[in-house]
C-alpha positions in Angstrom: -65.1 -10.0 33.8 -65.1 -7.2 31.2 -67.1 -7.8 28.0 -65.1 -5.4 25.8 -68.1 -3.0 25.5 -67.8 0.7 26.1 -69.5 2.3 29.1 -73.0 3.8 28.7 -71.6 7.3 29.1 -69.5 7.0 26.0 -72.4 5.5 24.0 -74.5 8.6 24.9 -71.7 11.0 23.9 -71.3 9.1 20.6 -75.1 9.3 19.9 -75.2 13.0 20.6 -72.2 13.5 18.3 -74.0 11.7 15.5 -77.3 13.7 16.1 -75.4 17.0 15.9 -73.5 15.8 12.8 -76.7 14.7 11.1 -78.5 18.0 11.9 -75.6 20.0 10.5 -75.4 17.9 7.4 -79.2 18.1 6.8 -79.2 21.9 7.3 -76.5 22.2 4.6 -78.5 20.0 2.2 -81.7 22.0 2.8 -79.9 25.3 2.4 -78.3 24.0 -0.8 -81.6 22.8 -2.2 -83.3 26.0 -1.3 -80.6 28.0 -3.1 -80.8 25.6 -6.1 -84.6 26.0 -6.3 -84.5 29.8 -5.9 -82.1 30.1 -8.9 -85.0 28.8 -11.1 -88.0 30.6 -9.4 -88.6 34.4 -9.5 -91.2 36.4 -7.7 -93.4 38.6 -9.9 -96.4 40.8 -9.2 -100.0 39.8 -9.9 -100.3 42.4 -12.6 -97.3 40.9 -14.4 -98.9 37.5 -14.1 -102.1 38.8 -15.7 -100.1 40.4 -18.5 -98.4 37.0 -19.2 -101.9 35.4 -19.4 -103.0 38.0 -21.9 -99.9 37.4 -24.0 -100.5 33.6 -23.7 -97.0 33.0 -22.4 -98.2 30.8 -19.4 -97.9 27.0 -19.7 -99.2 25.8 -16.3 -100.6 27.4 -13.1 -100.4 25.6 -9.8 -102.6 27.0 -7.1 -101.4 26.6 -3.5 -102.8 28.1 -0.3 -100.9 31.3 -0.3 -99.3 31.5 -3.7 -99.4 30.6 -7.4 -96.6 28.7 -9.1 -96.5 29.8 -12.7 -94.5 28.1 -15.4 -93.7 30.0 -18.6 -94.0 28.4 -22.1 -90.7 27.2 -23.7 -89.2 29.6 -26.2 -87.5 28.6 -29.4 -83.9 29.7 -29.7 -83.9 30.1 -33.4 -82.5 26.6 -34.1 -84.7 23.6 -35.0 -85.4 21.3 -32.1 -83.5 23.4 -29.5 -85.5 25.1 -26.7 -84.4 27.0 -23.7 -85.4 25.9 -20.2 -88.8 27.4 -19.1 -88.8 29.9 -16.3 -90.8 29.4 -13.1 -92.4 32.4 -11.3 -94.0 32.7 -7.9 -97.1 35.0 -7.5 -98.8 36.0 -4.3 -102.4 34.7 -4.1 -105.1 37.3 -4.7 -108.9 36.8 -4.4 -109.8 37.2 -8.1 -113.0 35.4 -9.1 -112.2 36.0 -12.8 -108.8 34.3 -12.6 -110.0 30.9 -13.7 -111.7 32.3 -16.8 -108.5 34.2 -17.7 -106.4 31.0 -17.3 -108.7 29.0 -19.5 -108.8 31.8 -22.1 -105.0 31.9 -22.3 -104.8 28.2 -23.0 -102.8 27.5 -19.8 -103.2 24.3 -17.7 -104.5 24.9 -14.2 -103.9 22.7 -11.2 -106.6 23.7 -8.9 -107.2 23.0 -5.2 -103.6 21.9 -4.7 -102.9 22.4 -1.0 -99.5 23.2 0.4 -98.0 20.6 2.7 -98.4 21.1 6.4 -95.6 22.5 8.5 -95.3 19.2 10.4 -95.1 17.2 7.2 -92.4 19.5 5.8 -90.4 19.4 9.0 -90.5 15.6 9.1 -89.5 15.2 5.4 -87.0 18.0 5.3 -85.3 17.5 8.7 -86.1 14.4 10.7 -86.1 11.8 8.0 -82.8 12.9 6.4 -81.2 13.1 9.8 -82.3 9.5 10.7 -81.2 8.2 7.3 -77.8 9.9 7.6 -77.3 8.5 11.1 -78.1 4.9 10.0 -75.9 5.0 6.9 -72.9 6.6 8.7 -73.3 4.1 11.6 -73.3 1.1 9.3 -70.3 2.5 7.3 -68.3 3.1 10.5 -69.0 -0.3 11.9 -68.0 -1.9 8.6 -64.8 0.2 8.7 -64.1 -0.8 12.3 -64.4 -4.5 11.6 -62.2 -4.2 8.5 -59.6 -2.4 10.6 -59.8 -5.1 13.3 -61.9 -3.2 15.8 -64.1 -6.1 16.7 -67.8 -5.6 17.2 -67.7 -2.5 19.2 -69.0 1.0 18.4 -68.3 2.9 15.2 -65.0 4.3 16.5 -63.8 1.2 18.4 -61.0 0.0 16.1 -58.5 1.3 18.6 -59.7 -1.1 21.3 -58.1 -4.5 22.0 -59.7 -7.6 20.5 -58.6 -10.0 23.3 -60.7 -13.2 23.7 -61.3 -14.0 27.3 -61.4 -17.6 28.4 -62.3 -18.9 31.9 -61.4 -22.3 33.1 -64.7 -23.8 32.2 -64.3 -22.5 28.6 -60.8 -23.7 28.0 -61.3 -27.1 29.6 -57.5 -27.7 29.4 -55.2 -28.5 32.4 -51.7 -29.9 32.7 -53.1 -33.4 32.5 -54.0 -32.7 28.9 -50.4 -31.7 28.0 -48.0 -34.6 27.6 -44.4 -34.8 26.6 -43.4 -31.4 28.1 -42.6 -32.2 31.7 -39.9 -29.6 32.0 -42.1 -26.8 30.6 -45.0 -27.8 32.9 -42.6 -27.7 35.9 -41.5 -24.1 35.0 -45.1 -22.9 34.5 -46.4 -24.7 37.5 -44.6 -22.2 39.8 -46.6 -19.4 38.2 -49.8 -21.4 38.8 -48.9 -22.0 42.4 -48.0 -18.4 43.0 -51.4 -17.3 41.7 -53.0 -19.8 44.1 -50.8 -19.1 47.2 -49.1 -15.7 46.8 -48.5 -15.4 50.6 -46.2 -18.4 50.6 -43.9 -16.7 48.1 -44.2 -13.2 49.5 -43.2 -14.4 53.0 -39.8 -15.4 51.8 -39.4 -12.3 49.5 -40.0 -14.1 46.2 -41.7 -12.2 43.4 -44.0 -13.5 40.7 -42.2 -13.5 37.2 -43.7 -10.7 35.1 -43.6 -12.8 32.0 -42.6 -16.2 30.5 -41.7 -16.7 26.9 -42.6 -20.1 25.4 -40.1 -21.0 22.6 -40.2 -24.0 20.3 -41.0 -25.4 16.9 -44.5 -25.2 15.5 -46.9 -27.8 16.7 -45.2 -28.6 20.0 -48.0 -27.3 22.2 -47.1 -23.7 23.2 -50.7 -22.4 22.9 -52.0 -25.5 24.7 -49.6 -25.0 27.6 -50.8 -21.4 27.9 -54.4 -22.5 28.1 -53.4 -25.2 30.6 -51.9 -22.6 32.8 -55.1 -20.6 32.8 -57.1 -23.8 33.4 -54.9 -24.8 36.4 -54.9 -21.3 37.9 -58.6 -20.7 37.4 -58.1 -17.0 36.5 -59.2 -14.9 33.5 -57.2 -15.7 30.4 -56.6 -13.0 27.7 -55.5 -14.6 24.4 -54.3 -12.6 21.5 -52.0 -12.9 18.5 -49.2 -10.5 17.8 -50.8 -9.6 14.5 -53.9 -8.3 16.4 -51.9 -5.2 17.5 -50.5 -4.2 14.1 -52.8 -2.2 12.0 -52.6 0.2 9.0 -52.9 3.3 11.3 -50.0 4.4 13.4 -51.0 4.4 17.1 -53.8 1.8 16.9 -51.6 -1.0 18.1 -50.2 1.1 21.1 -53.8 2.0 22.0 -54.8 -1.7 22.0 -51.8 -2.5 24.3 -52.8 0.2 26.7 -56.4 -1.0 26.7 -55.4 -4.6 27.2 -53.2 -3.9 30.2 -55.9 -1.7 31.7 -58.4 -4.6 31.5 -55.8 -7.0 32.8 -54.9 -4.9 35.9 -58.6 -4.4 36.6 -59.2 -8.1 36.6 -56.0 -9.3 38.3 -55.0 -12.0 39.0 -55.1 -13.0 35.3 -52.9 -14.3 32.5 -52.3 -12.5 29.2 -51.2 -14.7 26.4 -49.7 -13.2 23.2 -49.2 -15.8 20.5 -46.6 -15.2 17.7 -45.2 -12.3 19.7 -42.5 -11.8 17.1 -45.1 -10.0 14.9 -44.7 -7.0 17.2 -41.5 -7.8 19.1 -38.9 -7.8 16.2 -35.6 -6.2 16.9 -35.5 -2.4 16.2 -31.9 -2.7 14.9 -33.0 -3.7 11.4 -33.5 -0.4 9.7 -34.4 -2.0 6.4 -37.5 -3.6 7.9 -38.4 -0.6 10.0 -42.1 -0.1 10.7 -43.4 2.9 12.7 -46.6 1.2 13.8 -44.9 -2.0 14.9 -42.1 -0.1 16.7 -44.6 2.2 18.5 -46.6 -0.9 19.5 -43.4 -2.6 20.8 -42.4 0.6 22.8 -45.9 0.7 24.4 -45.6 -3.0 25.3 -42.2 -2.5 26.9 -43.5 0.5 28.8 -46.6 -1.4 30.0 -44.6 -4.4 31.2 -42.4 -2.1 33.2 -45.4 -0.2 34.6 -47.6 -2.8 36.1 -47.1 -4.4 39.6 -46.5 -8.2 39.4 -47.7 -8.6 43.0 -51.2 -8.1 41.7 -51.0 -11.4 39.8 -50.8 -10.3 36.2 -48.6 -12.7 34.2 -47.7 -12.2 30.5 -47.1 -15.4 28.5 -45.6 -15.0 25.0 -45.1 -17.7 22.4 -42.7 -17.7 19.4 -40.7 -20.0 17.1 -38.3 -17.2 16.2 -36.7 -16.0 19.4 -33.6 -14.9 17.6 -35.5 -11.9 15.9 -36.9 -10.6 19.2 -35.8 -7.2 20.5 -33.3 -7.5 23.4 -35.2 -5.1 25.5 -38.2 -7.4 25.4 -36.2 -10.4 26.6 -34.4 -8.8 29.6 -35.3 -9.7 33.2 -38.2 -7.7 34.5 -40.2 -8.2 31.3 -39.9 -11.8 30.2 -38.0 -13.2 33.2 -38.2 -16.8 32.1 -37.7 -18.6 28.9 -39.5 -22.0 28.6 -38.2 -24.2 25.9 -41.0 -26.4 24.3 -39.0 -28.9 22.2 -40.2 -31.8 20.1 -40.9 -34.7 22.5 -38.5 -37.7 23.0 -39.6 -41.3 22.9 -41.1 -41.2 26.4 -42.9 -38.0 25.6 -44.3 -39.3 22.3 -45.6 -42.3 24.1 -47.3 -40.1 26.7 -48.8 -37.9 23.9 -50.1 -41.0 22.2 -51.8 -42.1 25.5 -53.5 -38.7 25.7 -54.8 -38.8 22.1 -56.0 -42.4 22.1 -58.2 -42.0 25.2 -61.3 -41.8 23.1 -60.2 -44.1 20.3 -61.2 -47.8 20.3 -58.0 -49.8 19.9 -57.6 -53.5 18.9 -55.4 -55.9 20.9 -52.5 -55.8 18.4 -51.8 -52.1 18.9 -48.3 -51.5 20.2 -48.0 -47.8 21.1 -44.3 -48.2 21.9 -43.7 -49.2 18.3 -45.8 -46.3 17.0 -43.9 -43.9 19.3 -40.6 -45.3 18.0 -41.7 -44.7 14.4 -42.7 -41.1 15.0 -39.2 -39.9 15.7 -38.9 -36.1 15.0 -42.7 -35.6 15.2 -44.2 -32.8 17.2 -47.3 -33.2 19.4 -49.6 -31.9 16.6 -48.1 -34.4 14.2 -48.8 -37.3 16.6 -52.4 -36.1 17.1 -52.8 -36.0 13.3 -51.4 -39.6 13.0 -53.9 -40.9 15.6 -56.8 -39.2 13.7 -55.6 -40.6 10.3 -55.4 -44.1 11.8 -59.0 -43.8 13.1 -60.2 -42.5 9.7 -58.5 -45.4 7.9 -60.2 -47.9 10.2 -63.6 -46.4 9.5 -62.8 -46.3 5.8 -62.0 -50.0 5.8 -65.2 -50.9 7.7 -63.7 -51.7 11.1 -64.9 -50.6 14.5 -61.4 -50.6 16.1 -58.0 -49.2 15.1 -55.3 -51.8 14.6 -51.5 -51.5 14.3 -51.6 -51.5 10.5 -53.7 -48.3 10.7 -51.1 -46.5 12.8 -48.2 -47.6 10.5 -50.1 -46.5 7.4 -51.0 -43.2 9.1 -47.3 -42.6 9.7 -46.5 -43.2 6.1 -49.3 -40.9 5.0 -47.8 -38.1 7.1 -44.3 -38.8 5.9 -44.9 -39.6 2.2 -48.5 -38.8 1.5 -51.3 -41.1 0.3 -51.0 -43.8 -2.3 -51.6 -42.7 -5.9 -53.4 -45.7 -7.3 -54.2 -43.9 -10.5 -50.5 -43.4 -11.4 -49.5 -46.3 -13.6 -45.7 -46.6 -14.3 -44.4 -48.3 -17.4 -42.7 -51.6 -17.0 -39.3 -50.0 -17.5 -40.0 -47.3 -14.9 -41.3 -49.8 -12.4 -38.2 -51.9 -12.8 -35.9 -48.9 -12.3 -37.8 -47.7 -9.2 -37.7 -51.3 -7.8 -33.9 -51.6 -8.2 -33.5 -48.1 -6.8 -35.4 -48.9 -3.6 -33.8 -52.3 -3.1 -30.4 -50.5 -3.5 -31.2 -48.4 -0.5 -32.4 -51.4 1.5 -29.4 -53.6 0.6 -26.9 -50.8 1.5 -28.7 -50.5 4.9 -28.5 -54.2 5.5 -24.8 -54.6 4.6 -23.6 -51.8 7.0 -23.4 -52.0 10.7 -24.5 -48.5 12.0 -27.8 -48.2 10.1 -31.5 -48.5 11.1 -33.2 -51.7 10.0 -35.6 -51.7 7.0 -39.3 -51.7 8.0 -40.9 -51.6 4.5 -40.1 -51.3 0.8 -42.7 -50.1 -1.7 -42.8 -49.0 -5.3 -46.4 -47.6 -5.0 -46.3 -43.8 -5.9 -47.3 -41.4 -3.2 -48.9 -38.0 -3.4 -45.9 -36.1 -2.1 -44.0 -36.9 -5.3 -42.1 -40.2 -4.5 -42.5 -43.1 -6.9 -41.4 -45.4 -4.1 -39.5 -45.4 -0.8 -37.7 -47.5 1.7 -38.9 -47.0 5.3 -36.4 -47.5 8.1 -37.4 -47.8 11.8 -35.0 -47.1 14.6 -34.5 -49.7 17.3 -34.0 -47.1 20.0 -34.1 -43.4 20.6 -30.7 -41.8 19.8 -29.6 -38.3 20.6 -26.0 -38.4 19.1 -24.8 -39.6 15.7 -21.2 -40.6 15.1 -19.1 -39.8 12.0 -19.3 -43.5 11.0 -23.1 -43.5 11.2 -23.4 -40.3 9.1 -21.1 -41.7 6.4 -23.1 -44.9 6.3 -26.3 -43.0 6.1 -24.9 -41.0 3.2 -23.9 -44.2 1.5 -27.4 -45.6 2.0 -28.9 -42.4 0.4 -26.6 -42.7 -2.6 -27.2 -46.5 -3.1 -30.4 -45.9 -5.0 -28.6 -44.0 -7.7 -25.8 -46.5 -7.5 -28.2 -49.4 -8.2 -29.4 -47.6 -11.4 -25.8 -47.3 -12.6 -24.9 -50.9 -11.7 -27.9 -52.6 -13.3 -29.0 -50.2 -16.1 -25.7 -48.3 -16.7 -27.7 -45.0 -16.7 -29.0 -42.4 -14.3 -32.5 -40.9 -13.8 -34.1 -38.0 -12.0 -35.5 -40.2 -9.3 -32.5 -39.6 -6.9 -32.9 -35.8 -6.6 -34.2 -36.0 -3.0 -31.5 -38.5 -2.0 -28.8 -36.3 -3.5 -30.1 -33.2 -1.7 -30.2 -35.0 1.7 -26.8 -36.6 1.3 -25.2 -33.3 0.3 -26.8 -31.5 3.2 -25.5 -34.1 5.6 -22.0 -34.1 4.1 -21.9 -30.2 4.3 -23.0 -30.3 8.0 -20.2 -32.8 8.7 -17.6 -30.4 7.3 -19.0 -26.9 8.3 -20.8 -27.6 11.6 -19.7 -30.8 13.2 -16.0 -30.5 12.8 -15.7 -34.0 11.1 -13.3 -32.9 8.4 -9.5 -33.3 8.8 -8.8 -30.2 6.7 -10.8 -27.8 8.8 -10.5 -29.6 12.1 -13.1 -28.2 14.6 -13.6 -24.9 12.8 -17.3 -23.7 12.6 -18.0 -22.5 9.1 -21.8 -22.3 9.2 -24.4 -21.5 11.8 -28.1 -22.3 11.9 -30.6 -19.5 11.5 -34.3 -20.0 12.5 -33.5 -23.0 14.5 -37.1 -23.8 15.2 -38.4 -23.2 11.7 -36.5 -24.2 8.5 -33.1 -24.4 10.2 -31.4 -22.7 7.3 -27.6 -22.6 7.4 -25.7 -19.3 7.2 -22.1 -19.2 6.0 -19.5 -17.7 8.4 -16.4 -17.9 6.2 -14.8 -16.3 3.3 -15.6 -17.1 -0.4 -12.2 -18.9 -0.8 -12.9 -21.0 2.3 -16.4 -21.8 1.1 -15.0 -23.1 -2.2 -12.7 -25.4 -0.1 -15.7 -26.6 1.9 -17.4 -27.5 -1.4 -14.4 -29.6 -2.3 -14.5 -31.4 1.0 -18.2 -32.1 0.6 -17.6 -33.5 -2.9 -14.8 -35.7 -1.5 -17.2 -37.3 1.0 -19.9 -37.7 -1.6 -17.6 -39.5 -4.0 -16.2 -41.8 -1.3 -19.7 -42.8 -0.2 -20.9 -43.2 -3.8 -18.0 -45.6 -4.6 -18.7 -47.6 -1.4 -22.4 -47.9 -2.4 -21.4 -49.2 -5.9 -19.0 -51.7 -4.3 -21.7 -53.0 -1.9 -24.2 -53.6 -4.8 -21.6 -55.1 -7.1 -20.7 -57.6 -4.4 -24.4 -58.5 -3.9 -25.7 -58.2 -7.4 -27.4 -61.6 -7.3 -29.5 -61.0 -4.2 -30.2 -57.5 -5.6 -31.9 -59.1 -8.7 -33.8 -61.6 -6.5 -35.3 -59.0 -4.1 -36.0 -56.6 -6.9 -38.0 -59.3 -8.8 -39.9 -60.1 -5.7 -40.7 -56.4 -5.2 -41.8 -55.9 -8.8 -44.3 -58.8 -8.3 -45.6 -57.7 -4.9 -45.1 -53.9 -5.2 -44.7 -53.7 -1.4 -42.7 -56.0 0.9 -42.1 -55.8 4.6 -38.8 -55.6 6.4 -39.2 -59.2 7.5 -39.7 -60.5 4.0 -36.7 -58.5 2.8 -34.5 -60.0 5.6 -35.8 -63.5 4.9 -34.7 -63.4 1.3 -31.4 -61.8 2.2 -30.6 -64.4 5.0 -31.6 -67.3 2.7 -29.1 -66.1 0.1 -26.4 -65.7 2.6 -27.0 -69.1 4.1 -26.9 -70.8 0.7 -23.5 -69.1 0.0 -22.1 -70.3 3.3 
C-alpha cells in the first residue's frame, strides 16, 4: 500500500538542488560583502603609513599575520558635531623593530599579536555555515508553504500531490451490517463488492464492473458510511477524499492531484476511490458567470482519467453529493458514473432499524418502545436518529439514572426539534396567558378535525430555538401521500393559534410568525405544485431546486400569473383562517378550561388534553 511519500531518488535530487542553490546564494553574499568591505578599505604603501604616523593621523593599528589594518582619525567637516566617516587602509607587513615605538609616539592605539583566522575557520564560517542555515530556513518555509497549500506532509514541493487518506478494512471497521435503513442502496452497492470478490463469475457472462457509482441524497443519510462499508465488505484499499481537496489557488494543482490519485489507484487495484462532495469539482461548465479555470481543469482531468483506466482491474470510483442537479452532464454519462444510488431519508421500518443499530451499546429500561420513537422521528435522517439516541443517553446520566427510559427518548426528540428548555426565561402573566391560549388553539383545531395527527404534548415552556411554547403532534402511522383535505386541515391547525388570540384577546401578536410562514408555504405548494387549485387546474407553476438541501421553489410562470397565484394562496389562507375562528368560537368554554389547566401545569400530555375534552363533550351530551 502506498504511503504517499516520494521515492528516494526524488529526495536525492531535491537535496542536491538545495545544496547547489545554497552554494550559489552563499557565493553571492560573500562576493557582495567583499565588495562592500573593499569600498571602505584601501591599500597603501608602508612609507605612506609611516608618514601618517608622523603626521599623527592614525587612530588604531591592528596587527595581523601578513598585514596591518590602519584606521585613520576622524576629520571635522567644518560644522560643529559633524564628522566624516574614518578611512581604513591595508598595509603589507614589514619586519620593522622600531614600528612599535613609532605607533606609541604618534598616540595611536595598537592591537598587537592579533592573529588572522585560519583558512579552515574562514571556510566554515563563510561558506559551510551560511549554506546549512539557508538550507534549513528554505526547507522550513517550503514545508510550511506546502501545508498551507494543501500539500500534506510531503517534501517542500509536494503540494501538487494528492492528499488521499487510505483506509483498510481493519481501520474502517464498517460493514453493511452497520448501515441500516438503506436496503436498496446496499443492494446496488453489493454487486460492486461481489464483483471485486469474484470477478470471474461476471467476466464469464460478459458483464463489466461499473466504473463509478454516485451516491445522492440529503445530508446525514449515510453516504460516507455506505462508501466505507463497501470498502469494509470488499476488503480492498479505500482512498477517501473530499472534492475540495483538489481545488487550490494555483491552476494545475488539482489536475496534478487527480493524475497522482489515479496512478496510485491503478497500482493498488483492486481498490475503491471515494470522492465526497464531488460537486466541489464537478459543477457544470455551462455557467459562465461562475467559471473557474482551476476547477474546470481539474474536472477535465477527472473526466479523462475515468475514461482512461480499465475497470477490469477493479478500480471503482464512488462519489457523493447532495446537489446532483449542478453536476456536469459529461460526469454523469454511462462509462463514468454508470450507476446512481439514491440514499433517501429512511421510512418507518428504516428508522426502527437505525435505532436498533445505535442502541446496541445503550442500556435501555423495560418501558422503552422503539416503535413509538421511530414513529416520532418522521423526516429524520440517520444522523439525526443517532443524535437523538445520544441525547437520550446524556439526559439519563444527567438525571442520575443508569438506564435510558422512554421519557428520555421523547425529550431528546423535542430537543432536536425545538431545542432545550429555557428555564431562565420568565414570561409575564399576560404573555403566559396569550401563549397558553395560542397553543390550546392549535390543539383544539387538531382534535375537532378528522384528518389530523393526534396531540402528543402541549407546553408553554420556552425553548432555545425561539419558540415560547409548542403543540407536539405524533402520527399514528407512516404516510407517503397527503390529500387536499388533509392539507387544508393542517393549514387550519396552523392558523388556529393566531385565531385563538383574536377570539379571546381581540388582538394579534408576533408569536404566530412561524405558523404563518408554514401555512403560506403549504398553500402555495397546493396551488403551484400539486394542482389543487380550480383556477390553474394541473398546471405546474413552480419547481423545486436543490431537492436534497433547502428545497427552494423556483417560479416557472409569468409575473401576471404569479400575481394570480398569490391571490389563490390568499383565498386558501382566508378560508382556513375563518374555519379556525369558527371552531374556537364553537368550543370557547373548553378552550378556557384547557388553557387554565395548561397555565397551571405549564406542560400537559396528549392524554390529559383528551380527557378534559372528552369530559366536556360527555357533559354536553
